[in-house]
N, C-alpha and C positions, 0 to 999 in steps of 0.2 A: 478684613482684619482677620489676622492667620496668627495663631499661638502654637507654641510647641515644636516640635522638630517635624522636617518634612515626611509626610507619609509613606514613604519607602525605603524603609529599614532592611537592610541588606546583611548587617552583621549581627543578626541575632536579636540584638536589643529591642525592645518595643519603641515604636513611635507613636505619636498622639497628635493629632492635628484639629484644632478648635477653629472654626470660621462661620460667618454670618455676616447679616446686614440689616437695617431699620429703615421704614419709609414711615416717617411720622408728619402728622399736621399740627399745627399752633397758630393760635390766634394770643398773640403774647400781649397786647392790650386794644382795648375797643373804646371809640367815643361816646358808646352808647352803653356802657358798663354802670351798671347801678349795684352798689352793694347793698343790696336787699334780697329778700328771700319773697318767693311765691308765697301768698296766705294761704293757698289751697293745697298744696302740693310740698311747701317747704324746701323746695329745690332754690338754688341760688339762682341769681336773674343775672348774673354777670357774664359776659360772652367770652371771657378770657380761659381758653382751653388748650391742652395738649393731648393728642391722642395717638397712639401706635397703630397706624393703618394696616402694617404688615411687618412682620419680623421673622427672620428666618435663623436658626442655628443649626450647623452641621458638626458630628464628632466624627473622626475616622481614626481608627487604629491599626497598626499593623505590628505583625511578628513573625520573622521568616518568612513563610508562603504563606501565611493566614491573615484575614483582615476583617475588620468590622466596622461598621457605618451606621450612624444613627442621624436622622433629620427629622427637626420639628420647626412646626409655621404657627406664629400666634399674632395676636391682636389686641386692641382695646374698642375700636368702635365699633358699635351697636351690640356692644357689651363685651367682657373679656373671652377669649377663646385660644385653646391650645390644641392641635391636633398632628399626629405623629404622620409624616409624609414619607419616610424611608426607616427601614431598620433591616440589615442584612449582614451576615457573614458569608465570607468567599476564601478561596484558595486558589493559588496561581501557580503556575510553572512558567521556569525561565529557560530559554535557552541561550545561554551567553548573557548578552544584554538586554536582548529582545524579549519581551512577554509572549509567550507562545501560547497560554492556555488559560483562561479566568473562570471558574465556576463558582457563583453567586447563588445564595437562597436566601427568601424573605420577602418583607413587603418592599419592591422594588418601585423606582419610579420608570416612565417608560423612556429611554434615550431618545433624543430629538438631535438628529443628525449625528455625525459621525465622530465615533468615540475610539 
C-alpha cells in the first residue's frame, strides 16, 4: 500500500511516500476453546489468537536533489518487538532524465540484485 505522492519530486516541492506490508497469523475460532483461566498462571485457556508475525513500514521523502529514507520491522509473536532496518539520507545528480550519481549515508540495507 502506498500513500502520498511519488518519491521523485522534480519541481522542488517535497514528496513523501509511505509503504509497508503485514504478515499475520490468526485462529479465529477453535472447537477446543474453553472460556476459563489457568488456575496457576491465570492465562486464558482459549486458543483464539491473532498475531503479527512480521510487519514492515517504509517512509521515503524527496525534495529537489535530496532524499531521506526510514524503514522499520516489527512483530508480536514471541513478544512485541520493533527494530530499525534502514535510515539514510542521500543526494543525487541527474543528467537530463537519467540519474547519473547518487550518494547515500546512514544505516543501509545491502542491495540484492540490480538496482
